C-alpha positions in Angstrom: -31.6 113.7 167.6 -34.9 112.1 166.8 -38.0 113.7 168.4 -40.9 111.6 167.3 -41.7 108.3 169.1 -41.5 106.4 165.9 -38.1 107.8 165.0 -36.8 106.9 168.5 -38.1 103.4 168.0 -36.5 103.1 164.6 -33.1 104.1 166.2 -33.6 101.3 168.8 -34.5 98.8 166.2 -31.5 99.7 164.0 -29.1 99.4 166.9 -30.5 95.9 167.8 -30.3 94.7 164.2 -26.8 96.1 163.8 -25.6 94.2 166.9 -27.3 91.0 165.7 -25.8 91.3 162.2 -22.3 92.0 163.6 -22.5 89.0 165.9 -23.7 86.8 163.0 -20.9 88.0 160.7 -18.3 87.6 163.4 -19.4 84.0 164.1 -19.3 83.3 160.4 -15.7 84.7 160.1 -14.7 82.5 163.0 -16.2 79.4 161.3 -14.4 80.2 158.0 -11.1 80.5 160.0 -11.8 77.1 161.6 -12.3 75.6 158.1 -9.1 77.2 156.8 -7.2 75.8 159.8 -8.6 72.4 159.1 -7.4 72.7 155.5 -3.9 73.5 156.7 -4.0 70.3 158.9 -3.9 68.1 155.8 -6.8 66.1 157.1 -9.5 66.0 154.3 -12.1 64.4 156.6 -11.8 67.1 159.2 -11.8 69.8 156.5 -14.9 68.2 155.0 -16.7 68.3 158.3 -15.7 72.0 158.9 -16.8 72.8 155.3 -20.3 71.4 156.0 -20.5 73.5 159.2 -19.3 76.6 157.3 -21.8 76.2 154.5 -24.6 75.7 157.0 -23.7 78.9 158.7 -23.3 80.8 155.5 -26.8 79.8 154.5 -28.2 80.9 157.9 -26.5 84.3 157.7 -27.7 84.8 154.1 -31.3 83.8 155.1 -31.4 86.6 157.7 -30.2 89.2 155.1 -27.1 90.0 157.1 -25.3 88.9 153.9 -26.6 88.8 150.3 -27.4 85.3 149.0 -25.1 85.7 146.1 -22.2 86.7 148.3 -22.8 83.6 150.4 -22.9 81.5 147.3 -19.7 83.0 146.1 -17.9 82.3 149.4 -19.2 78.7 149.4 -17.9 78.2 145.9 -14.5 79.5 146.8 -14.3 77.4 149.9 -15.4 74.3 148.0 -12.6 75.0 145.4 -10.0 75.0 148.2 -11.4 71.8 149.7 -11.4 70.0 146.4 -7.7 71.1 145.8 -6.7 69.5 149.1 -8.7 66.3 148.4 -6.9 66.0 145.0 -3.5 66.7 146.5 -3.9 64.0 149.1 -5.5 61.5 146.7 -2.9 62.0 143.9 
């Protein structure tokens, strides 16, 4: 157990940041699930809208350092790949 005032404050800060990061990551996972549900719906317009929201949320989470910027970029790329596959399937 921490004894100094600064160590106790650090424990409080870590707990607060941990809770914020968990909430951000959870909201992001929910948004990704919504996007994947829109993909399954075979409606490219709805999927496109959900993709934009997902990308926005990925950028916000990466900006707060809850997720590394390269990891967010990798996820965006993979989601865009899925979206493009659906678009081509419905167009062709």
